[in-house]
C-alpha positions as CSV (number, residue, x, y, z in Angstrom):
1,M,0.1,0.1,-0.3
2,T,1.2,3.7,-1.2
3,P,1.7,6.3,2.1
4,H,-1.2,7.7,-0.2
5,G,-3.5,4.6,-0.1
6,W,-5.8,6.4,2.2
7,L,-6.8,9.4,-0.3
8,P,-9.3,7.9,-2.1
9,M,-11.5,6.6,0.1
10,V,-11.3,9.5,2.1
11,S,-11.9,11.8,-1.5
12,F,-14.8,9.7,-2.2
13,S,-16.4,9.3,1.3
14,A,-15.8,14.1,1.3
15,A,-17.5,13.9,-2.0
16,I,-20.8,11.6,-0.6
17,F,-21.1,14.1,2.0
18,I,-20.5,17.3,0.1
19,G,-22.9,15.9,-2.3
20,S,-25.6,15.3,-0.2
21,W,-25.8,19.2,0.9
22,G,-26.3,19.8,-3.4
23,L,-26.2,17.8,-6.1
24,L,-27.3,14.6,-4.9
25,V,-30.8,16.0,-3.9
26,I,-31.1,17.8,-7.1
27,P,-33.7,14.7,-8.6
28,F,-35.7,14.9,-6.1
29,F,-36.0,18.8,-6.6
30,V,-36.5,18.0,-10.3
31,M,-39.1,15.5,-9.6
32,A,-41.2,17.8,-7.3
33,E,-41.1,20.3,-9.9
34,I,-42.1,18.6,-13.2
35,L,-43.8,15.7,-12.3
36,P,-47.8,15.3,-11.4
37,T,-48.3,14.7,-8.2
38,K,-49.9,11.0,-8.4
39,V,-46.8,10.0,-9.7
40,R,-44.6,11.7,-7.6
41,S,-44.4,8.9,-4.9
42,F,-44.5,6.3,-7.4
43,S,-41.2,8.3,-9.2
44,A,-38.7,8.9,-6.0
45,T,-39.6,4.9,-5.3
46,V,-38.8,3.7,-9.0
47,F,-35.7,6.3,-8.7
48,M,-34.4,5.2,-5.8
49,I,-34.6,1.6,-6.7
50,I,-32.6,2.3,-10.0
51,Q,-30.0,5.0,-8.2
52,W,-29.0,2.8,-5.5
53,P,-27.6,-0.1,-7.0
54,I,-25.9,1.8,-9.8
55,T,-24.4,3.5,-6.8
56,F,-23.4,0.5,-5.8
57,L,-21.7,-0.5,-9.4
58,L,-19.3,2.8,-9.3
59,V,-18.6,2.2,-5.6
60,K,-17.1,-1.9,-6.6
61,Y,-15.8,-0.8,-10.1
62,F,-14.2,2.4,-9.6
63,I,-10.9,1.0,-8.6
64,I,-11.5,-2.1,-10.8
65,I,-11.0,0.0,-13.8
66,G,-8.9,2.0,-12.8
67,Y,-6.2,0.0,-12.4
68,D,-7.3,-2.6,-15.3
69,Y,-7.8,0.5,-17.7
70,G,-6.0,3.5,-16.6
71,W,-7.2,6.5,-13.6
72,H,-7.1,8.7,-17.0
73,T,-9.6,6.5,-18.5
74,C,-11.6,5.9,-15.9
75,I,-11.6,9.6,-15.0
76,W,-11.9,10.5,-18.6
77,F,-15.2,8.0,-18.7
78,F,-16.8,9.7,-15.3
79,A,-16.3,13.3,-17.0
80,A,-17.8,12.4,-20.5
81,C,-20.7,10.9,-18.6
82,C,-20.7,14.4,-16.8
83,V,-20.8,16.3,-19.9
84,L,-23.6,13.9,-21.4
85,Q,-26.0,14.8,-18.3
86,V,-25.1,18.0,-18.5
87,A,-26.2,18.5,-22.3
88,F,-29.1,16.3,-21.5
89,I,-30.4,18.7,-19.0
90,I,-29.4,22.0,-21.2
91,F,-31.9,20.7,-24.4
92,M,-34.0,18.1,-22.3
93,Q,-35.0,19.8,-19.1
94,P,-38.0,22.5,-18.9
95,E,-37.7,25.9,-17.8
96,T,-40.0,26.1,-14.2
97,K,-39.4,29.3,-13.1
98,G,-43.1,31.1,-12.6
99,K,-45.2,27.9,-13.6
100,S,-47.5,26.1,-12.2
101,T,-47.3,22.2,-12.1
102,E,-50.2,22.5,-15.3
103,E,-48.3,24.6,-17.3
104,I,-45.0,22.4,-16.6
105,I,-47.1,19.1,-17.5
106,E,-48.4,20.9,-20.9
107,I,-45.0,21.8,-22.3
108,L,-44.2,18.3,-20.7
109,S,-47.2,16.7,-23.2
110,K,-46.4,18.7,-26.2
111,K,-42.3,16.9,-26.4
112,K,-43.5,14.4,-27.1
């Protein structure tokens, strides 16, 4: 073990701790903003059922991918995923500021 072997675990733990104050709660705010009241609780449940296994796989395979393909490849892959997520939000997420739930649902219905 290298002298800095503790750094990845501390960094990952700090990211989860700090993320829970900001970025990790954004999907729940988005669901509350754009989904009809009838499906919010079901959608949150489905989101959590999907999110936690993906998070588990991310934690499990991050080190393995880093060792097998190199840390640069691993970090670039996750950076590319972040860029794709930002592009999705910019082009697919409707603006909800100052709009009622009914207006938002109408906007989302027209996008189909």
